[in-house]
C-alpha positions in Angstrom: -1.9 -16.6 -4.2 -0.3 -12.8 -4.8 -0.3 -9.3 -5.8 2.4 -6.8 -7.0 1.3 -2.8 -6.1 3.0 -0.2 -7.4 3.1 3.3 -6.6 4.4 5.9 -8.5 3.8 10.0 -7.7 5.6 13.0 -5.7 6.7 12.5 -2.4 4.3 13.3 0.8 4.0 12.1 4.4 2.1 9.1 4.5 1.5 7.3 1.1 3.1 3.9 2.8 0.7 4.2 5.5 -2.5 4.8 3.1 -1.8 2.4 1.1 -1.4 -0.8 3.9 -4.4 0.4 5.5 -6.3 -0.2 2.3 -4.6 -3.4 2.3 -5.2 -4.4 5.5 -9.0 -3.0 5.6 -9.5 -6.2 3.1 -7.4 -8.6 4.4 -4.3 -8.4 2.3 -1.1 -9.2 3.8 1.7 -7.3 3.1 5.1 -10.0 2.2 7.2 -7.6 0.9 8.2 -3.4 0.3 10.5 -2.0 -1.8 10.8 2.3 -1.7 12.6 4.6 -3.1 12.5 8.5 -3.3 14.3 9.8 -6.4 14.6 13.7 -6.2 11.0 14.6 -5.6 9.3 11.7 -6.7 8.4 8.0 -4.6 8.1 4.8 -6.5 7.2 1.7 -4.6 6.8 -1.8 -5.1 4.7 -4.1 -2.9 4.4 -7.5 -2.4 0.9 -8.8 -0.7 -0.3 -12.0 0.0 -4.2 -12.3 -1.4 -5.3 -15.8 0.1 -7.6 -13.9 2.8 -8.7 -11.1 1.1 -12.1 -10.4 1.7 -13.3 -8.3 -1.6 -13.0 -10.0 -5.4 -9.4 -9.3 -6.7 -11.2 -6.7 -9.4 -12.7 -4.8 -6.7 -9.2 -4.5 -5.0 -7.3 -3.1 -8.1 -10.4 -0.9 -8.1 -9.8 0.5 -4.3 -5.9 0.7 -4.8 -6.4 3.2 -8.2 -9.3 5.5 -6.1 -6.8 6.3 -3.6 -4.0 6.9 -6.4 -6.4 9.6 -7.6 -7.5 10.7 -4.5 -3.7 11.3 -3.5 -2.7 11.9 -6.7 -0.3 8.8 -7.6 -0.5 6.2 -10.1 -1.4 3.0 -7.8 -1.9 -0.3 -10.1 -2.8 -3.8 -8.2 -1.7 -6.6 -10.5 -2.4 -10.4 -9.7 0.4 -12.4 -9.7 -0.6 -14.4 -12.2 -0.6 -11.8 -14.9 2.3 -10.5 -13.8 4.5 -13.5 -14.3 2.8 -14.1 -17.9 3.6 -10.7 -18.7 7.2 -11.4 -17.6 7.9 -14.7 -19.0 10.6 -15.3 -21.8 
């Protein structure tokens, strides 16, 4: 299974490293990243493999949100099933 992680906020050094570090801590393997900086705003979409996640997914969602709050970013992690359901025609 996969997760879709989105990050939005003012650009600063280390955003990708911080998000990646939390993923690695909990066994989430990063499969793909798309990121860009528009003016001073950072945006990223990351796809992660959660087959070997070491904590409940709901806790991972909370950890990502907490990381966002600590760094003045909006970080959301969503299970691929929910993401796909939201974007089905």
